[in-house]
C-alpha positions as a Markdown table, in Angstrom:
| # | Residue | x | y | z |
|---|---|---|---|---|
| 1 | Met | 31.2 | 27.1 | -50.7 |
| 2 | Ala | 28.0 | 28.5 | -52.3 |
| 3 | Lys | 26.4 | 25.1 | -52.2 |
| 4 | Lys | 27.0 | 24.8 | -48.4 |
| 5 | Arg | 25.5 | 28.2 | -47.8 |
| 6 | Lys | 22.5 | 27.3 | -49.8 |
| 7 | Gln | 21.9 | 24.2 | -47.9 |
| 8 | Lys | 22.2 | 26.0 | -44.6 |
| 9 | Lys | 19.7 | 28.6 | -45.7 |
| 10 | Thr | 17.3 | 26.0 | -46.9 |
| 11 | Gly | 17.6 | 24.2 | -43.6 |
| 12 | Met | 16.9 | 27.4 | -41.7 |
| 13 | Leu | 13.9 | 28.2 | -43.7 |
| 14 | Lys | 12.6 | 24.7 | -43.3 |
| 15 | Arg | 13.0 | 24.8 | -39.5 |
| 16 | Gln | 11.3 | 28.2 | -39.4 |
| 17 | Lys | 8.4 | 26.9 | -41.4 |
| 18 | Glu | 8.1 | 23.8 | -39.1 |
| 19 | Lys | 8.2 | 26.1 | -36.0 |
| 20 | Arg | 5.5 | 28.3 | -37.4 |
| 21 | Gln | 3.4 | 25.3 | -38.3 |
| 22 | Lys | 3.7 | 23.8 | -34.8 |
| 23 | Lys | 2.8 | 27.2 | -33.3 |
| 24 | Met | -0.3 | 27.4 | -35.5 |
| 25 | Ile | -1.4 | 23.9 | -34.5 |
| 26 | Arg | -1.1 | 24.8 | -30.8 |
| 27 | Arg | -3.0 | 28.0 | -31.5 |
| 28 | Arg | -5.8 | 26.1 | -33.3 |
| 29 | Lys | -6.1 | 23.5 | -30.5 |
| 30 | Ala | -6.4 | 26.2 | -27.9 |
| 31 | Met | -9.3 | 27.8 | -29.6 |
| 32 | Pro | -12.8 | 26.9 | -28.7 |
| 33 | Lys | -14.7 | 24.6 | -31.0 |
| 34 | Lys | -17.7 | 26.0 | -32.8 |
| 35 | Asn | -20.8 | 24.3 | -34.1 |
| 36 | Ser | -20.2 | 24.7 | -37.8 |
| 37 | Gln | -23.2 | 25.4 | -40.0 |
| 38 | Gln | -21.7 | 25.3 | -43.4 |
| 39 | Gly | -24.0 | 24.9 | -46.4 |
| 40 | Gly | -24.4 | 21.6 | -48.1 |
| 41 | Ser | -25.9 | 22.3 | -51.5 |
| 42 | Pro | -25.1 | 19.7 | -54.3 |
| 43 | Gln | -23.1 | 22.4 | -56.1 |
| 44 | Gln | -21.0 | 23.2 | -53.0 |
| 45 | Leu | -20.4 | 19.5 | -52.3 |
| 46 | Glu | -19.4 | 18.9 | -55.9 |
| 47 | Gln | -16.9 | 21.8 | -55.8 |
| 48 | Leu | -15.4 | 20.5 | -52.6 |
| 49 | Leu | -15.0 | 17.0 | -54.0 |
| 50 | Asn | -13.4 | 18.3 | -57.2 |
| 51 | Thr | -11.0 | 20.3 | -55.0 |
| 52 | Leu | -9.9 | 17.3 | -52.9 |
| 53 | Pro | -7.0 | 16.2 | -55.2 |
| 54 | Thr | -5.2 | 19.5 | -54.6 |
| 55 | Leu | -4.4 | 18.3 | -51.1 |
| 56 | Ala | -1.6 | 16.3 | -52.7 |
| 57 | Phe | 0.3 | 19.5 | -53.2 |
| 58 | Glu | -0.1 | 21.0 | -49.8 |
| 59 | Pro | 3.2 | 21.5 | -47.8 |
| 60 | Glu | 2.4 | 18.7 | -45.4 |
| 61 | Leu | 2.1 | 16.3 | -48.4 |
| 62 | Thr | 4.7 | 17.7 | -50.7 |
| 63 | Asp | 7.4 | 15.0 | -50.1 |
| 64 | Leu | 4.9 | 12.2 | -49.7 |
| 65 | Asn | 5.0 | 9.5 | -52.5 |
| 66 | Met | 3.9 | 5.9 | -52.9 |
| 67 | Gly | 7.4 | 4.6 | -53.3 |
| 68 | Glu | 9.2 | 5.5 | -56.5 |
| 69 | Glu | 11.5 | 2.5 | -56.6 |
| 70 | Lys | 8.7 | 0.0 | -56.1 |
| 71 | Leu | 6.5 | 1.8 | -58.6 |
| 72 | Arg | 9.3 | 1.7 | -61.2 |
| 73 | Thr | 9.5 | -2.0 | -60.8 |
| 74 | Leu | 5.8 | -2.5 | -61.0 |
| 75 | Leu | 5.5 | -0.4 | -64.2 |
| 76 | Glu | 7.8 | -2.9 | -65.9 |
| 77 | Ser | 5.5 | -5.7 | -65.0 |
| 78 | Glu | 2.3 | -6.8 | -66.7 |
| 79 | Lys | 0.1 | -5.5 | -63.9 |
| 80 | Thr | -2.7 | -3.1 | -64.7 |
| 81 | Glu | -2.7 | 0.5 | -63.4 |
| 82 | Ile | -5.4 | -0.4 | -60.8 |
| 83 | Glu | -3.4 | -3.5 | -59.6 |
| 84 | Ile | -0.3 | -1.3 | -59.2 |
| 85 | Ile | -2.1 | 1.3 | -57.1 |
| 86 | Leu | -3.6 | -1.4 | -54.9 |
| 87 | Glu | -0.1 | -2.8 | -54.3 |
| 88 | Leu | 1.3 | 0.6 | -53.4 |
| 89 | Leu | -1.5 | 1.4 | -50.9 |
| 90 | Thr | 0.3 | -0.3 | -48.0 |
| 91 | Glu | -0.7 | 0.1 | -44.4 |
| 92 | Glu | 2.4 | 2.1 | -43.7 |
| 93 | Phe | 1.6 | 4.6 | -46.5 |
| 94 | Ile | -2.0 | 5.0 | -45.4 |
| 95 | Ala | -0.9 | 5.6 | -41.8 |
| 96 | Asp | 1.7 | 8.2 | -42.9 |
| 97 | Leu | -0.9 | 10.0 | -45.1 |
| 98 | Asp | -3.5 | 10.1 | -42.3 |
| 99 | Gln | -0.9 | 11.6 | -39.9 |
| 100 | Arg | 0.0 | 14.3 | -42.4 |
| 101 | Leu | -3.7 | 15.1 | -43.0 |
| 102 | Glu | -4.3 | 15.4 | -39.3 |
| 103 | Gln | -1.5 | 18.0 | -39.2 |
| 104 | Leu | -3.0 | 19.8 | -42.1 |
| 105 | Glu | -6.4 | 19.8 | -40.5 |
| 106 | Ser | -5.1 | 21.0 | -37.1 |
| 107 | Ala | -3.1 | 23.8 | -38.7 |
| 108 | His | -6.1 | 25.5 | -40.2 |
| 109 | Ser | -9.4 | 26.8 | -38.9 |
| 110 | Glu | -12.4 | 24.4 | -38.7 |
| 111 | Lys | -14.2 | 26.4 | -41.3 |
| 112 | Ser | -11.3 | 26.8 | -43.7 |
| 113 | Ile | -11.5 | 24.8 | -47.0 |
| 114 | Lys | -8.2 | 23.0 | -46.3 |
| 115 | Ser | -9.3 | 21.8 | -42.9 |
| 116 | Val | -12.7 | 20.6 | -44.4 |
| 117 | Leu | -10.9 | 18.7 | -47.2 |
| 118 | Ala | -8.4 | 17.1 | -44.9 |
| 119 | Lys | -11.1 | 16.0 | -42.6 |
| 120 | Ala | -13.2 | 14.6 | -45.5 |
| 121 | Thr | -10.2 | 12.6 | -46.8 |
| 122 | Arg | -9.4 | 11.2 | -43.4 |
| 123 | His | -13.1 | 10.2 | -43.0 |
| 124 | Gln | -13.0 | 8.4 | -46.4 |
| 125 | Ile | -9.8 | 6.6 | -45.4 |
| 126 | Glu | -11.2 | 5.5 | -42.1 |
| 127 | Asn | -14.3 | 4.1 | -43.8 |
| 128 | Ser | -12.5 | 2.3 | -46.6 |
| 129 | Asp | -14.8 | -0.7 | -46.2 |
| 130 | Lys | -17.7 | 1.5 | -47.4 |
| 131 | Ile | -15.7 | 4.0 | -49.5 |
| 132 | Pro | -13.0 | 2.2 | -51.5 |
| 133 | His | -9.6 | 3.8 | -51.6 |
| 134 | Leu | -9.7 | 3.8 | -55.4 |
| 135 | Ser | -12.6 | 6.3 | -55.2 |
| 136 | Asn | -10.4 | 8.7 | -53.1 |
| 137 | Pro | -9.3 | 11.6 | -55.3 |
| 138 | Val | -6.3 | 12.4 | -53.0 |
| 139 | Leu | -4.9 | 8.9 | -53.3 |
| 140 | Ile | -5.2 | 9.0 | -57.1 |
| 141 | Ala | -3.5 | 12.4 | -57.2 |
| 142 | Leu | -0.6 | 11.1 | -55.0 |
| 143 | Phe | -0.3 | 8.1 | -57.3 |
| 144 | Leu | -0.2 | 10.3 | -60.4 |
| 145 | Lys | 2.4 | 12.6 | -58.7 |
| 146 | Thr | 4.6 | 9.6 | -57.9 |
| 147 | Arg | 4.3 | 8.2 | -61.4 |
| 148 | Ser | 5.1 | 11.5 | -63.0 |
| 149 | Ala | 8.3 | 11.7 | -60.9 |
| 150 | Val | 9.3 | 8.1 | -61.9 |
| 151 | Glu | 8.7 | 8.9 | -65.6 |
| 152 | Gly | 10.6 | 12.2 | -65.4 |
| 153 | Glu | 7.6 | 14.3 | -66.0 |
| 154 | Lys | 6.3 | 17.3 | -64.0 |
| 155 | Leu | 2.9 | 17.2 | -62.4 |
| 156 | Asp | 1.7 | 20.4 | -60.7 |
| 157 | Leu | -1.6 | 22.0 | -59.8 |
| 158 | Asn | -2.1 | 23.3 | -63.3 |
| 159 | Ser | -1.7 | 19.9 | -65.0 |
| 160 | Leu | -3.4 | 17.9 | -62.3 |
| 161 | Pro | -7.0 | 18.2 | -63.6 |
| 162 | Ala | -6.0 | 16.9 | -67.0 |
| 163 | Ala | -4.0 | 14.0 | -65.5 |
| 164 | Met | -7.0 | 13.1 | -63.3 |
| 165 | Glu | -9.3 | 13.1 | -66.3 |
| 166 | Glu | -6.9 | 10.9 | -68.3 |
| 167 | Phe | -6.7 | 8.5 | -65.4 |
| 168 | Glu | -10.5 | 8.2 | -65.3 |
| 169 | Lys | -10.6 | 7.6 | -69.1 |
| 170 | Arg | -8.0 | 4.8 | -68.9 |
| 171 | Asn | -9.8 | 3.1 | -66.0 |
| 172 | His | -13.4 | 4.0 | -67.0 |
| 173 | Asp | -14.8 | 0.5 | -66.9 |
| 174 | Phe | -13.4 | -0.3 | -63.5 |
| 175 | Ile | -14.5 | 3.1 | -62.0 |
| 176 | Gln | -18.0 | 2.6 | -63.5 |
| 177 | Glu | -18.3 | -0.8 | -61.9 |
| 178 | Leu | -17.0 | 0.6 | -58.6 |
| 179 | Thr | -19.7 | 3.3 | -58.8 |
| 180 | Lys | -22.4 | 0.7 | -59.3 |
| 181 | Gln | -21.2 | -1.3 | -56.3 |
| 182 | Met | -21.5 | 1.9 | -54.2 |
| 183 | Glu | -25.1 | 2.5 | -55.2 |
| 184 | Gly | -27.5 | 1.8 | -52.5 |
| 185 | Ser | -24.8 | 2.5 | -49.8 |
| 186 | Glu | -24.0 | 5.8 | -48.3 |
| 187 | Lys | -24.4 | 8.8 | -50.5 |
| 188 | Asp | -21.3 | 10.5 | -51.8 |
| 189 | Asp | -22.3 | 13.5 | -49.6 |
| 190 | Ser | -21.6 | 11.4 | -46.5 |
| 191 | Ile | -17.9 | 11.9 | -47.2 |
| 192 | Leu | -18.3 | 15.5 | -45.9 |
| 193 | Glu | -20.8 | 14.6 | -43.2 |
| 194 | Glu | -18.6 | 13.5 | -40.3 |
| 195 | Asp | -20.1 | 14.2 | -36.9 |
| 196 | Gly | -22.9 | 16.1 | -38.6 |
| 197 | Glu | -20.7 | 19.2 | -38.7 |
| 198 | Leu | -20.6 | 19.9 | -42.4 |
| 199 | Leu | -24.1 | 18.9 | -43.4 |
| 200 | Asp | -27.3 | 19.5 | -41.4 |
| 201 | Glu | -30.8 | 18.5 | -42.0 |
| 202 | Glu | -31.9 | 21.9 | -40.9 |
| 203 | Lys | -31.4 | 24.9 | -43.1 |
| 204 | Pro | -27.8 | 26.2 | -42.4 |
| 205 | Glu | -27.6 | 29.6 | -40.7 |
| 206 | Glu | -26.5 | 32.2 | -43.3 |
| 207 | Arg | -23.9 | 34.6 | -42.2 |
| 208 | Thr | -22.8 | 37.7 | -44.1 |
| 209 | Pro | -19.0 | 37.6 | -44.5 |
| 210 | Ala | -17.1 | 40.5 | -43.0 |
| 211 | Ile | -15.2 | 41.1 | -46.2 |
| 212 | Glu | -16.2 | 40.2 | -49.7 |
| 213 | Thr | -14.0 | 37.5 | -51.3 |
| 214 | Asp | -13.0 | 39.7 | -54.2 |
| 215 | Val | -11.9 | 42.5 | -51.8 |
| 216 | Tyr | -9.9 | 40.0 | -49.7 |
| 217 | Lys | -8.2 | 38.5 | -52.8 |
| 218 | Lys | -7.3 | 42.0 | -54.1 |
| 219 | Phe | -5.7 | 42.8 | -50.8 |
| 220 | Met | -3.7 | 39.6 | -50.7 |
| 221 | Lys | -2.3 | 40.3 | -54.1 |
| 222 | Leu | -0.7 | 43.5 | -52.7 |
| 223 | Val | 1.0 | 41.7 | -49.8 |
| 224 | Pro | 4.7 | 40.9 | -50.4 |
| 225 | Pro | 5.2 | 37.2 | -51.2 |
| 226 | Glu | 7.5 | 36.7 | -48.2 |
| 227 | Lys | 4.7 | 37.9 | -45.8 |
| 228 | Gln | 1.6 | 36.4 | -47.5 |
| 229 | Glu | 1.6 | 33.1 | -45.5 |
| 230 | Gln | 1.9 | 34.9 | -42.1 |
| 231 | Val | -0.7 | 37.6 | -43.0 |
| 232 | Glu | -3.1 | 35.0 | -44.3 |
| 233 | Glu | -2.8 | 33.0 | -41.0 |
| 234 | Asp | -3.3 | 36.1 | -38.9 |
| 235 | Leu | -6.4 | 37.3 | -40.9 |
| 236 | Glu | -7.9 | 33.8 | -40.8 |
| 237 | Val | -7.9 | 34.0 | -37.0 |
| 238 | Phe | -9.6 | 37.5 | -37.2 |
| 239 | Leu | -12.0 | 36.9 | -40.0 |
| 240 | Val | -12.9 | 33.2 | -39.6 |
| 241 | Asp | -12.4 | 32.3 | -36.0 |
| 242 | Phe | -13.3 | 35.6 | -34.4 |
| 243 | Glu | -16.2 | 36.1 | -36.8 |
| 244 | Pro | -16.4 | 40.0 | -36.9 |
| 245 | Pro | -19.6 | 41.6 | -38.3 |
| 246 | Pro | -19.6 | 43.3 | -41.7 |
| 247 | Ile | -17.1 | 46.1 | -42.2 |
| 248 | Ser | -19.8 | 48.8 | -41.9 |
| 249 | Glu | -20.3 | 47.8 | -38.3 |
| 250 | Trp | -16.6 | 47.8 | -37.3 |
| 251 | Asp | -15.5 | 50.2 | -34.6 |
| 252 | Ser | -12.5 | 50.7 | -32.2 |
| 253 | Glu | -14.2 | 48.7 | -29.4 |
| 254 | Leu | -14.5 | 45.7 | -31.7 |
| 255 | Ile | -10.7 | 45.7 | -32.4 |
| 256 | Lys | -9.9 | 46.4 | -28.8 |
| 257 | Asn | -12.0 | 43.4 | -27.7 |
| 258 | Phe | -10.3 | 41.2 | -30.3 |
| 259 | Leu | -6.7 | 42.1 | -29.5 |
| 260 | Gly | -7.0 | 42.8 | -25.8 |
| 261 | Lys | -9.3 | 40.0 | -24.8 |
| 262 | Trp | -10.4 | 37.4 | -27.4 |
| 263 | Phe | -7.1 | 36.8 | -29.1 |
| 264 | Leu | -5.2 | 36.5 | -25.8 |
| 265 | Glu | -7.8 | 34.2 | -24.2 |
| 266 | Asn | -8.4 | 31.9 | -27.2 |
| 267 | Ala | -5.1 | 31.8 | -29.2 |
| 268 | Asn | -2.6 | 31.9 | -26.3 |
| 269 | Pro | -0.3 | 34.0 | -28.5 |
| 270 | Leu | 3.4 | 34.7 | -27.9 |
| 271 | Glu | 4.7 | 38.3 | -28.1 |
| 272 | Glu | 5.8 | 37.7 | -31.7 |
| 273 | Asp | 2.2 | 36.6 | -32.5 |
| 274 | Leu | 0.8 | 39.8 | -31.1 |
| 275 | Val | 3.3 | 41.9 | -33.1 |
| 276 | Ser | 2.5 | 40.0 | -36.3 |
| 277 | Met | -1.3 | 40.3 | -35.7 |
| 278 | Arg | -1.1 | 44.1 | -35.2 |
| 279 | Glu | 0.9 | 44.5 | -38.4 |
| 280 | Ser | -1.4 | 42.3 | -40.4 |
| 281 | Leu | -4.5 | 44.1 | -39.2 |
| 282 | Leu | -3.1 | 47.6 | -39.8 |
| 283 | Ser | -2.1 | 46.5 | -43.3 |
| 284 | Leu | -5.6 | 45.3 | -44.0 |
| 285 | Phe | -7.3 | 48.4 | -42.4 |
| 286 | Lys | -5.1 | 50.8 | -44.5 |
| 287 | Phe | -6.1 | 48.9 | -47.7 |
| 288 | Leu | -9.8 | 49.0 | -46.8 |
| 289 | Ala | -9.5 | 52.7 | -46.1 |
| 290 | Lys | -8.1 | 53.3 | -49.6 |
| 291 | Glu | -11.1 | 51.3 | -50.9 |
| 292 | Asp | -13.5 | 53.6 | -48.9 |
| 293 | Leu | -14.9 | 50.6 | -47.1 |
| 294 | Leu | -14.2 | 51.6 | -43.5 |
| 295 | Pro | -16.5 | 53.7 | -41.3 |
| 296 | Asp | -15.5 | 57.3 | -41.0 |
| 297 | Gly | -12.7 | 57.9 | -38.5 |
| 298 | Phe | -12.1 | 54.2 | -38.0 |
| 299 | Leu | -8.5 | 54.0 | -39.3 |
| 300 | Asn | -7.2 | 56.9 | -37.3 |
| 301 | Thr | -8.7 | 55.8 | -34.0 |
| 302 | Val | -7.8 | 52.1 | -34.4 |
| 303 | Ser | -4.2 | 52.9 | -35.7 |
| 304 | Lys | -3.5 | 54.8 | -32.5 |
| 305 | Ser | -5.0 | 52.1 | -30.3 |
| 306 | Ile | -3.0 | 49.3 | -32.0 |
| 307 | Gln | 0.3 | 51.2 | -31.9 |
| 308 | Asn | -0.2 | 52.0 | -28.2 |
| 309 | Ser | -1.2 | 48.5 | -27.3 |
């Protein structure tokens, strides 16, 4: 009896998550596209490239593997690790991965790191003639995740960097040769250069973030776990898509314009979206007030305005 109830609950949660994901995708597609001017310094690009493997643990890719049964058989053969990966990289697997990455990209803002990484990976897959699959960190991470499952070991985000490093050591000679072959072709930076949106020859326009990263992280730690995903989605729309000015310039007219006009026109929200957005914003504003970061009188004025809207 208990087992049946658990399965039912799990199924309900899964359906709710899928419903929310589809709703976010519709919302993102409805929003106007912006000309992204993100920075492209070597340090930033290197950080992005090092973060790529973590996509293997995103919800859209959680259950994706390269075929455990086939891998189990291949591990018993005399094939090298590289030969095994190449045999597992079937057209069906690549097509499935690309579709999931497209969903991940669509579910997040253009400027969010997850969307950027998903887009970069799809670009690399599409240009496999110039950028070999074996140089794709996401594919390697998915292989390592599949192999760990076959061998009865656990691979998570914490153990992933070490596993990636060990893979590179085991296949150092091949990877080095692959790197030499790529010299003289497109620079590694081109992975993040699709449509000229992520890198620009001109100096990128610098924009002061509305909220400092440390302040935002401190706030999110106080949000109950069951609400974190929804609050983060709401605030991403406000802070990233809407692009408000720094906190010191916030006033009631700004919030009124966001909720009463911009959000309605660009996100095509349902009533439940409006309720969620109001709650998320109020929660953020109350936190910022306690941190003495809001302009005087802002919280009282905006709270009344939101509650009456």
